N, C-alpha and C positions, 0 to 999 in steps of 0.2 A: 436401335436395330435389335430384333428379336434373334437369339441364338440358337433356339431350338435344338437342331441336330448335334450342335457342338455342346450344349449342356447336357445331352444324352451321352456322349462322348466322355466328357469330361466324369459323368457319374460312374461310367465304367473304369474309369482311370484312378478314382479318388485314392484307392488304398495301393496304389501302385507308387513305389518310392520315387523312380525315374521313369520318364518318358523315353524309354530306350527303343532301340528298332525292333526288337521282339515286342514290344509294345505295339507299335505301328504296325508290325504283321498280324497281331491277335485282332487288333480293330478292322484292319481291312478284311479280314477274312469274316469277322463280324457283319460288316457292312452286307456283303453277299450272302451270307449263309443265315442272318438272323435282322434284317432289315430294322433300322430304327423307325419306329412309327408306321411301319409297311411300307416304307416309301422304296421308290425304285433307286437303284445305284445312282442314276443322272442325278436325282431330287437330293439325295444325301449329298452327293458330290458340290453341287450347287449350292447348298446350304453352307457346307465349310468352306468354300470358294467366297461366296459373300462374306461370312465372317472374317476371314482373311484380310477382305478388300476392306472393311470399315476400320477407318482411323482410330475409334474410340469405340468402346463396348459399353453400352449402357446398362448391362446385366450386372449385377453382385456377384462375382464369383469367388467371394471371399470363404465361401463355404468348404473350398477344396484347396490343397495344399499345394498346389503348382502356381507359379507367378505367369502374368500376362506373356512376355517375351518367351519363355519355356513352352507354352500351350501353344501359341503361335508358331514356333519353330516345330515343334511336334504335328500341327494341322500341316503345313507345308510338305513334311516328309510325308505324311499320310496321302496327300494329294498326289505326290510324285509316284509313291507305291501303288495306288490306284491306277495312275496314268500308264505304270509299266504291266498292269494286268489286263490293259484293253487287247483286243475288243472283247467288250462286255457281253453277257447273254442278255 
């Protein structure tokens, strides 16, 4: 599975010491204000959702400091935040 949107999110988080709620808010704002790859919010959301649904990630994410369970938890909280911001424009 190609992680695309998730890799872009992780790139933005690579220097964050912890994946806090403040980081969830920052990335949620970024998804609306500076979309990744010029994708719509719906397509970014779908990419995150697909990554979470994958049992295993084929991508090598060893370049970033956060482990997979932490990333999955962050992505779950990010989707919850995006849901809370509905309806989207």
